[in-house]
N, C-alpha and C positions, 0 to 999 in steps of 0.2 A: 342577558346583555351580551352584545356582540361587538368585538373590537379587533381591528387589524393592527398588528405590530410588526416591526422589522428589526432584525439583528444584522447590522452591517457596519464594519466587516465582522464576520465570524473569525475570531482570533484563535491562536494556537493551531494554525494550519499553514500549509504552503499555498500562497496565492490569495485571490480575492473572491470571497463568497458572501452572498447576501441571501438571507432567508426571510421571507415574509409569511406571516401566518394569521389566519382568522381564528380568534379565540371566542368561544361561546360557553358561558357558565363554567369557566375554569378548565376547558379542554379545547384542543386544537381541532377544528372541523375542516380546515382547508389550508394548503401550504403551497408555496412557490419557491423554487431554488433557482438562483441566478448567479452566474459568474459575471462580474462587472468589469473585468479587464480583458484586453484583446491581445493575443499572441499569435504565432504561426510559423513554424520552421519548414513545413512541408514544401511550401513554394520555393524556399531557398535551395532545396535539393535538386530541383529540376535541372537537367543538363549535366549533372556532376557524375563522377565515377562512382558506381554502386559500392565499390570496396571502401570508399571514404565516408559513406553515409552515416556509419555509427559514430563517427567523431562529431557530426553535427547533431544527430538525434540525442546524444547525451545531454546536449544543452537545452533540451525541452525543460529541464528542471535542475536546480542546484542540489537537490536532495536525492531524487530517484535517478542517479546517473548511470549506474551499471545496468539497470534494467532495460534502458532504451538501447544500449549497446547490444545486449543479448538478443532482443527482439529484432533489431535491425540486421544484425549479422545472420540470424537464422532466416530472415526473409530473403537475403541475397543467396544464401546457401541452398534454400529451397528452390529459388528460381533457376539456379545453375546446376542443381543436382550434386552438390558437394557433401561428402561425408567427412566428419572430423575424426582424428585419431582418439583413442581411448583416453590418453593423458589429457587431451584438451577437454574432453567431456568432464573429467574429474576436476580439473582446475576450474572450469566454469561452474560446476556444481558447488565447489567450495566458496568461490567468490559470491555466488548468488545466495547461498545458504547463510553466510555470515551477514550479508546485507539484510536479509529478512530478520534474522535474530536480533541484530543491533537495532534495526528500525522498529521492531515490535516493542522492545524494552523501552526505547526512548519515547515512543508514542504513549505507552501506558503511563509512565511516570511523569513525563514532562508536558504532554499534550492533553491527556485524557483523565488522569487520576485526579486532577484539581477540580473536576466536575463532581467528584464524590468525596474528596478530602478537604476539610476546612483547616488550612494551615494555621490560622490564628488560634484555633482551638488547641493546637499542640502545645502552646505556651502554658496551658493550664494543666497539662498532663503530669501524672506522678511517674517519674522515671523508673521506679521500682516495679510498678504495675505494668509499665510498658515492656520492661525486660521479661516479666512473667508471661505476658501475651506473646511476645516474639518467640520465646523459647518453647511455648506450647504449640506453635505452628511450624517451627523449623529448627534445625540444628545449625543454622548459620552462626559463625563464631562471633560476629559483631552484634551481640545481643545482651550486653550487661547493663546494669543500671547506671554506672558511671559513664558508659558510652552514650546512652540516651540523654543523660544529664548534660553532657558536653554538647550534643546536638541542639538541645533545647536552649542552652545559653548562646550558642552560635546564631540560631535563628532569632532569638530575642534581641541580640545586639544588632542584627541586620534590620529588624523591624524598628528598633530604636533610632536608627539613622533617619527614618522617614523617607528613604529612597528605596522603594520596594521593587523597582525594576519589573521583572516578569510577573510579580505578585500584585502589582498595582491594578486598580480598577476591577477587581474580581468581586464576586458576590459573597464575600465572607460574612458568616453569620446567617446565611439564608436558611429559612425553615426547612428546606428540603435536604439539608445535610443531616446525617444520622450517626456518623461514627463517633464513638466516645473519644475523649481527648487522647487517651493512650494509643488507640489505633491510628489517630491522626499523626501523633509523634513518630510512631513506627514508620508510617508511610513517608513522612518528611525525611527521615533519616535515609531511607532507601532511595528517595528522590535524589539526594545528594550523592549517595554511593554510585547510583547509575551514571551520573555525569562522569565520574572517574573511570568506572568500568568500561564505558563505551569507547573512551579514548584508547584503551589498550586493545580491546578485541578487534577494532576496526583496522589495526595495524596489519591484519591478514591481507587487506586490500592493498596496502603499500608493498607487501612482500610479493604477492601474486600479480598485482596490477600496476606496480611501479609508483602509484600515487593514489590518493583519495582526497576529494572526490575526483571524478572523471578518470578512472583507470585507463591506462594506455596500452595494455597488452592484448586486448581483444583483437581478433584478426579473422577475416573471412577465410574459412578453411581450418580454423583452430585457434591457437594462441601464439604469441610471439615470444613468450618467456622461455628461455632454454632450460632443459631438464638434463642434468648431468651430476651424478653423485660425487664426482671427482673434481668438479670445477667450482672455484670460489665465485665465479661470475654467472652462475646458473642456480636454478632451484636444486639444492643439494641436501644432504642428510641433515646438516645443521639447521637449515631453514625449515625443513620438514619438522624437526623437533621443536623449533620455536612455534611454528603454526600449531602443532599438537598441544603445546602448553596453553596457547591462547584459546584454542577451541575448548579445552577443559575448563578454563576460567569462565568462558562464556556459558557453558553448560551448567556449571555449578551455580552460577548466579541465577540462571533461569529456574533451575530445580529448587534451590533453597531460598530464593528471595521473591522472584517475580510470581511464580505459580502460588506459593503460600499467601502472598499479599493479595493476589487476585481473588483467591477463594475467601480469604478473610474479609475483604471489603465487600465482595458480592453477597456474603451471608447477611449483611445489613440492608440489602437492597433487592431482596428476592421478588418484590412486586414488579420490578422492572423486567422480569421474565415474561410479563404479559404486555409489555409496552414496546413499540418500535418495530413491529414485525415487517412492515414494508410490502413489497409486491408479491412475495411468496415464490418467486422464480429465481433460480440460482444457476450460475454458469462458471465452469472452471475449464481452462484449456489443459490443465494438468502440466506437470513439469518435473524436472530433475531426472533426466534419463538414467536408467540403471544399466544400460549397456550402450556402446557406441552405435550410432545410427538409428536408435529408437526414436520414434516421433510421437506415437500416441499409444502404443501397445505395451510399453514397459517403462512406465514413468512412476517415480516414487509417489507423487500426488497424481491420482488418476484423472483422466479427462472425462467430462460428463456434465450433465445439467439435471436439475430437479425442478419440477413444475408443481405449483399448487401445494407447496409444503409437504409433498408426498415422498417420504423416505423409503417407500417400498420398492421403488424402481429408479434406476439411473438411466437417463436418456442420452443418446449420442450427441456429439457436437460436430457440426459441419460448418466450417468458416464461410462457405458460400451462402449460408442462410442469414448472414449478418448484413444489416443495412443501417444507414444513418439518415435521420430525418431532420429537417430544418424548419418545420412548421412554426415553432415558437422560439427559434434561434435567430440571432442577428446575422443570418447568411441567406443567400438565395442561390438556387440552382439555375443553370443556363437555360433549361427548358421551362422555367417559370413555375414548375409544379411543386407539390408537396410530397410526391412519391419518394420513398427512401431509396438511397443509392448504395450499392455495395462499394466498399472502399476502393476497389480497383477502378471504379468510375467516379470516385469521390471528388468533390469540388470544395474549395474554401474561398468563396467570394463574400467579403463582408457586406452587410446590408443593415446598418443600424437604423432602427425606427423608434427607439425608446425616447423617453423624456430627456430634456437637457437639464443638467444639474444646476442648482440644487433642486431636489424633489423629495417629497415625503414617501411616495410609493411608486412602484413601477406600474406600467400599463399592462397588467398581467392577462388581460383579455386578448392580447396579441403577442408578438415576439417580445421576449423578456430575458434572454440569456445569451452569452457568447459560447455556451456549450451546446453541442448538437445532441440529438436524441438517438442513441444506438438502440437497435431492436434485433432480437433473434426470432425469426418467423413472426414478425410483427408484435412480439411480446417484450415488455421491459424485463430486464434481468439484473439481479444484484450480483456483483462480483466482489471478491475479497477473501480474507481468511475464513469467513463464515461459509461462503460458497465452497471454497477449497476443502474445508473440513467436513461439511455436509456430504459432498460427493464422495469423499474418502470413507466416511462413516457408513453411508448407505451402500457403498461398494464392498463393505466387509473388510476394509483395510485393517490389518492387525494392529498397527501402532495407533492409528486414529481411534479405533474402537476402544482400546484399552484406556487411553487417556481421556476420551470423552466420557466413557462410563464412570471413570474415577471422579471427574468433575461433577457429573450429574448426581452421583451417589453422595459426594461430600456436601453438596448444596441441598440434597433432598428434593430434587425436581426431576421431572421426566423429560424425554427427548423433545417434547413440544416447546420446552423453555428455550431451546436453541434459536427459535424463530423470534428474536427479540433484541432489544438493545443490550440486555445482559448477555444473551447468547452470543451476540456479535463480538462483545468484548472478551468473553471467555474463549471463543474460537480463536481469537488472535493469540491468546496464551497457548492453546493447544498446538496451533501451527508453529509457534516459536519453539516449543519444547520438542516437537517432532524433528525439526531441522537442527536444533542444537545437539540432539543425540545422534542424528544420522550423519552429520558432517564428519564426525570422527571415523565413521565407517568408510567414507569416501577418501579421507586422508590415508587410511590404511591401504586401500586399494591402490592409490597412487604410489605409496611406499613400496608395495609388493611389485608393481610394474617396474619401478626403477631397479629393484633388487634383481629382477630377471633380465635386466638390460633393455627393457622396452622404454625408449627415450623419445620417440617421435611425438611432436606436439602440433604439427601443421601439415595439412594435405595440400600440396602445391598443384595438384591436378586442376585444370581449368582456371588457373590463376591468370593465364594470358588471355586477354579479351578476344584475340583472334580465334580462340576455340569456342567462343560463346555463340549461341544461336542469335539470329538477327533480332528476334523478339523473345522475351521471357518475362514471366511474372512469378512472384513468390509471396508466401505468407510466413511471417515470423511471429512466434508466440513466446510469451513468458508469463509465469505466475509471479508477478511482482508482489512486494509486501501488501499493496492495496488491491491486488487482484489481477484479473485477466487482462493482459496487455497484448495488443495485436498491431503489427506493422505490415503493410501491404506495399509491394514495390512492382512497378512495371519498367522493364528495361528495353530500350530500343537502340540498336546500333551502338551498343556498349555504354550508353548513358541512361540516366534515370529519366523516364518519360513522365511518370507520376508516382507520388508517394503519399500515403495516408497512414496515420496512426490513430487507433481508437484505444484510448487509455482507460484504466480502471475508473477514475473519477468522472470520465465522460459517461460511462455506463451508469454510474450511481447518481451523478449530479444533474443529469440531463433533464430538460423541461418536458412538459406534456407533448405528446405526439399528435398527429392528425386525427386520431381516434379519441383524443382527450385522456389517454392513459398517462398517469403520473409516472415520473421517474422514481427510483428507490428512495432518495432523500425525502421527497415530497410525501410519498405514500407512508414512509415510516413515521412521519410526524403526526399523522391523523390519529386522533384519540389520546394524544399525549396530554397529561395533566399539566397545568401551569399554575403554580401557587401564587406567583407574583408577576403580573404582566410587565412591570417595570424592570424586573430582573428575571428574565426567562431562562433560568439555569437548565430547565428540563430540555429545551431545544438544543442546547449545547451538548447535553449528554448523548442524545440520539445521533446528532450530526457528527460529533467527534468519534462515536463508535465506528463510523465508516473510515475515519482517518482521511479527510479530504486532502487532495493535492491538486489544486486548481491550476497551478503553473503549467502542468502537462495537458490539462483537459481542454484548454481553449486554443484557438488558432491565432505571425508577427508581420505586420505591415502597419501603416497608419490607417486611419479610418477611410482614406480614399484610395488605398492600394499603392501609395507612393513609397519610394525608397526612403527610409528614415535616416540611415547613416551608411557611409562607405568606409570600410576598414582596409587600409593598404598594408599588405604584408611586405616587410623589408628583408 
């Protein structure tokens, strides 16, 4: 029997995503990924000062704010040939590292874990056995029977109100859930702890960026936060000590809660190491410079790509090989063709041809998404923590190799298990642990610089537009929590002539291209078992393993290209 089903909207993500799937004999045989909302800041940037671009690009998303600042500023710096001081490199690394760490933990517990954890089952758990389980996997101090009993009573009282909030309309009791009640109670306890934990660790953004979200201290040429150990109005010794304590808190939670939970839960779902593989091609821009001025040759996460699931070699990445297609996207190019365009020549002209709501299914034989289809040398590429970790692992990266091998050994699986839904989820934990541990190293470097009297944070060379060339163009990159983020800028006569961003969820969520090649979401769903077509929990497991963020992935106008609203600054 064959049946087409739709999940719309996919919840527990940022933005609007629709998944349609053809199910035959309990397995998905075809799939379509569609973003059903229309946005677009690139057009707003035209004609503006390039030094202001990052303030606008931050607004691509209310979650991924710092990442677009970083990519935007790097694009301008690349165009104008600006090198940043070492202190700016370190402050940026710290901001971006804690962004990734906080984001990964929140994704695991609050967006993805509920695909594997049945919260209602936790109410039947034995708190004593839960304490024994928790103590067997970690030495985290909050692991006593009375503690878990208190959590159980707290959740029970919440359920008793009948107002379940984020826990409403879930597939509780689904046959695909496998954790025993005690493991579910442990996970629920850590779900609640993570809510409190993230409020503290993200204070690092407030210290280094003045606020969160949308930090304000990023600046073309470096950072605007002053560094002076003797000033109360600057980044001084006291603030460094506070950051150090927060980084330690972040690392301990990752080491003693997140990673043990990840491995404990994964041990009940090892068959998912053979589900959700996707396109088999992976791309990472690399990131976190280890010295000032490094672009691709000395990055903590190396740059590279892997094709055909082949870990024996890491191939180079050249941004000039990237194109975006609109064959099955609700846009059109001015030349009327389906040939992919490099972002420097990118266009964002809406062209909606889909059905008028309400509708049961999209017309997937033609255009069906507001997301474009990025390609590298005409090939679809998966980006994200899995790509980042695979490139590092295949490159022989010391930290990545040690942590990945520990995960594989603990679960009793081989490297081939990485190419899966389970591997994608595990890689996010590996990525998180690597950055949680490395951030303290960057803080020590910053402390040492200040101790030697090295206080420079901004390079003012070429800050004056009169020193710029008449025409310039630049590529800005960043390995965001969700993967490879690229910004491309063309500058003419001191103003932005064109601006394009290709974000991680565009790479992953994009529809089929002119050659009929599926995007990573679509390809990863093929072969996925579906136990209950009315409650397709399995679709959520694989899609959530990518951590979709569709707010960044689609392009803001109304459907006719008209101005929606004018804001007057007083």
